[in-house]
N, C-alpha and C positions, 0 to 999 in steps of 0.2 A: 481445585479452584481455580480458575483462569485468572492468567495475567492481566496486568493494567495497561495502558498504553505506553504510561509511562516508564512500566517495567520492561515493556519488549523494546523501549528506544533505548534505556540505559546497557541492555543485553547488546544489540546491536552496537552501540557506541564500543562498548568493550570487544568485539568479536572482530569490529572491522579496523578496530584505531582510528586515533585521530587522523581527518583528512578531508579535503573540499569535497572527494567524491563519496565520504562517508555522510558528511551533512547534506549533500542534494538528495541523496538515497535518501535521507531522513526527512528530505523536505516533499520529497513524491508521497512518502509514506502518510504523511501530516495530510496532505492533499487529498490523498486517497481517502481517508478517514473523514475527512470533512466533504468530500463529496459523498459517499457511503451516507451518512449520518441524513445529510439533505434528501437523498433518495430514499432512505427509509420513512423518513417524515412525509414525505411528498406522495411517495405510493406504494407503502408498504413493503414488508420482509420478501414474499413470496417475487411481485417485480421486482425488486430489487437485484434479487439473487438471480433471476433470470438477466437482466442486464449485465450483473458483474460478470458471468459465468457463459457469456454468449461465445460463440467460437469468432474469431478473425476471420473477416471477411477478406482482406489482403494478403499480399505476399509479405509484408513487412513484421517481420519478426525480432522484435528486442530481447537479448537474455539480458537476466539481470548484471552476469558476469561481465558483459562489456563495460559496465558502467560503472564498476566495484573492483 
């Protein structure tokens, strides 16, 4: 069975511990889910996955461990 979004956020808080950085990361995840939900409703699954999985075209490379 797949985990719920609430379960995922609870696990992240347990794994990363209480910090401002953890809450920033969770805010980004919530924003990503909200954006994904909008795209799915507007464009459907196939187009949404194409958008999300698109290759970065610039040299900017953000790494998750830069923020956590």
